[in-house]
KEKELUM-503578 format. One record per atom (N, C-alpha, C, O): residue number from 1; atom name; x, y, z; residue in three letters. Coordinates in nm, 3 decimals, decimal comma. Layout:
ATOM  resi  name        X        Y        Z  resn
ATOM   NUM    CA        X        Y        Z   ala
...
This chain:
ATOM  resi  name        X        Y        Z  resn
ATOM     1     N    2,362    7,145   -3,298   unk
ATOM     1    CA    2,424    7,015   -3,268   unk
ATOM     1     C    2,359    6,954   -3,143   unk
ATOM     1     O    2,323    6,836   -3,141   unk
ATOM     2     N    2,345    7,038   -3,041   unk
ATOM     2    CA    2,287    6,988   -2,915   unk
ATOM     2     C    2,142    6,944   -2,936   unk
ATOM     2     O    2,099    6,841   -2,883   unk
ATOM     3     N    2,068    7,023   -3,013   unk
ATOM     3    CA    1,927    6,990   -3,036   unk
ATOM     3     C    1,914    6,859   -3,113   unk
ATOM     3     O    1,824    6,779   -3,087   unk
ATOM     4     N    2,004    6,838   -3,207   unk
ATOM     4    CA    2,002    6,713   -3,285   unk
ATOM     4     C    2,031    6,595   -3,193   unk
ATOM     4     O    1,965    6,492   -3,201   unk
ATOM     5     N    2,129    6,610   -3,106   unk
ATOM     5    CA    2,164    6,502   -3,013   unk
ATOM     5     C    2,049    6,475   -2,917   unk
ATOM     5     O    2,021    6,360   -2,883   unk
ATOM     6     N    1,984    6,582   -2,872   unk
ATOM     6    CA    1,872    6,567   -2,779   unk
ATOM     6     C    1,757    6,492   -2,846   unk
ATOM     6     O    1,695    6,405   -2,786   unk
ATOM     7     N    1,730    6,528   -2,972   unk
ATOM     7    CA    1,622    6,460   -3,045   unk
ATOM     7     C    1,656    6,313   -3,065   unk
ATOM     7     O    1,570    6,226   -3,052   unk
ATOM     8     N    1,781    6,285   -3,096   unk
ATOM     8    CA    1,825    6,147   -3,116   unk
ATOM     8     C    1,814    6,069   -2,986   unk
ATOM     8     O    1,772    5,953   -2,985   unk
ATOM     9     N    1,850    6,133   -2,876   unk
ATOM     9    CA    1,841    6,068   -2,745   unk
ATOM     9     C    1,695    6,042   -2,709   unk
ATOM     9     O    1,663    5,936   -2,654   unk
ATOM    10     N    1,607    6,136   -2,738   unk
ATOM    10    CA    1,466    6,117   -2,708   unk
ATOM    10     C    1,409    6,001   -2,789   unk
ATOM    10     O    1,331    5,921   -2,737   unk
ATOM    11     N    1,447    5,993   -2,916   unk
ATOM    11    CA    1,400    5,882   -2,999   unk
ATOM    11     C    1,450    5,749   -2,943   unk
ATOM    11     O    1,377    5,650   -2,942   unk
ATOM    12     N    1,574    5,748   -2,896   unk
ATOM    12    CA    1,632    5,627   -2,838   unk
ATOM    12     C    1,555    5,584   -2,714   unk
ATOM    12     O    1,520    5,467   -2,698   unk
ATOM    13     N    1,529    5,681   -2,625   unk
ATOM    13    CA    1,459    5,647   -2,501   unk
ATOM    13     C    1,314    5,610   -2,526   unk
ATOM    13     O    1,260    5,524   -2,457   unk
ATOM    14     N    1,251    5,673   -2,624   unk
ATOM    14    CA    1,112    5,638   -2,655   unk
ATOM    14     C    1,104    5,496   -2,709   unk
ATOM    14     O    1,012    5,422   -2,676   unk
ATOM    15     N    1,200    5,458   -2,793   unk
ATOM    15    CA    1,203    5,320   -2,844   unk
ATOM    15     C    1,227    5,223   -2,730   unk
ATOM    15     O    1,165    5,116   -2,724   unk
ATOM    16     N    1,317    5,261   -2,639   unk
ATOM    16    CA    1,348    5,175   -2,525   unk
ATOM    16     C    1,225    5,160   -2,436   unk
ATOM    16     O    1,197    5,052   -2,385   unk
ATOM    17     N    1,152    5,270   -2,419   unk
ATOM    17    CA    1,031    5,268   -2,337   unk
ATOM    17     C    0,924    5,181   -2,402   unk
ATOM    17     O    0,852    5,109   -2,333   unk
ATOM    18     N    0,912    5,188   -2,534   unk
ATOM    18    CA    0,816    5,103   -2,605   unk
ATOM    18     C    0,850    4,956   -2,584   unk
ATOM    18     O    0,761    4,874   -2,561   unk
ATOM    19     N    0,978    4,923   -2,593   unk
ATOM    19    CA    1,020    4,784   -2,571   unk
ATOM    19     C    0,987    4,741   -2,429   unk
ATOM    19     O    0,940    4,629   -2,406   unk
ATOM    20     N    1,010    4,831   -2,334   unk
ATOM    20    CA    0,983    4,798   -2,193   unk
ATOM    20     C    0,835    4,773   -2,170   unk
ATOM    20     O    0,798    4,678   -2,102   unk
ATOM    21     N    0,750    4,858   -2,227   unk
ATOM    21    CA    0,606    4,842   -2,207   unk
ATOM    21     C    0,556    4,715   -2,276   unk
ATOM    21     O    0,466    4,649   -2,225   unk
ATOM    22     N    0,614    4,681   -2,390   unk
ATOM    22    CA    0,575    4,558   -2,458   unk
ATOM    22     C    0,612    4,436   -2,374   unk
ATOM    22     O    0,537    4,339   -2,367   unk
ATOM    23     N    0,729    4,443   -2,311   unk
ATOM    23    CA    0,771    4,333   -2,224   unk
ATOM    23     C    0,683    4,328   -2,099   unk
ATOM    23     O    0,647    4,221   -2,051   unk
ATOM    24     N    0,650    4,446   -2,048   unk
ATOM    24    CA    0,573    4,454   -1,923   unk
ATOM    24     C    0,431    4,399   -1,941   unk
ATOM    24     O    0,369    4,358   -1,843   unk
ATOM    25     N    0,380    4,398   -2,062   unk
ATOM    25    CA    0,246    4,347   -2,086   unk
ATOM    25     C    0,239    4,196   -2,061   unk
ATOM    25     O    0,133    4,144   -2,029   unk
ATOM    26     N    0,350    4,127   -2,075   unk
ATOM    26    CA    0,351    3,982   -2,059   unk
ATOM    26     C    0,345    3,943   -1,911   unk
ATOM    26     O    0,249    3,879   -1,869   unk
ATOM    27     N    0,447    3,980   -1,829   unk
ATOM    27    CA    0,438    3,949   -1,685   unk
ATOM    27     C    0,377    4,067   -1,610   unk
ATOM    27     O    0,443    4,130   -1,527   unk
ATOM    28     N    0,252    4,097   -1,639   unk
ATOM    28    CA    0,188    4,217   -1,585   unk
ATOM    28     C    0,185    4,213   -1,432   unk
ATOM    28     O    0,209    4,315   -1,368   unk
ATOM    29     N    0,156    4,098   -1,375   unk
ATOM    29    CA    0,146    4,087   -1,230   unk
ATOM    29     C    0,281    4,112   -1,163   unk
ATOM    29     O    0,287    4,164   -1,052   unk
ATOM    30     N    0,387    4,077   -1,232   unk
ATOM    30    CA    0,521    4,095   -1,174   unk
ATOM    30     C    0,554    4,242   -1,157   unk
ATOM    30     O    0,612    4,281   -1,057   unk
ATOM    31     N    0,516    4,324   -1,256   unk
ATOM    31    CA    0,550    4,466   -1,251   unk
ATOM    31     C    0,455    4,543   -1,160   unk
ATOM    31     O    0,494    4,644   -1,101   unk
ATOM    32     N    0,331    4,496   -1,147   unk
ATOM    32    CA    0,236    4,566   -1,062   unk
ATOM    32     C    0,242    4,512   -0,921   unk
ATOM    32     O    0,169    4,559   -0,833   unk
């Protein structure tokens, strides 16, 4: 059960990170 939840959480955070990096590509100077 715990491993399944951990995998689900990792998938959630990886998707969130992908969204963040996609957004960060637009105002690149702002983040750097």
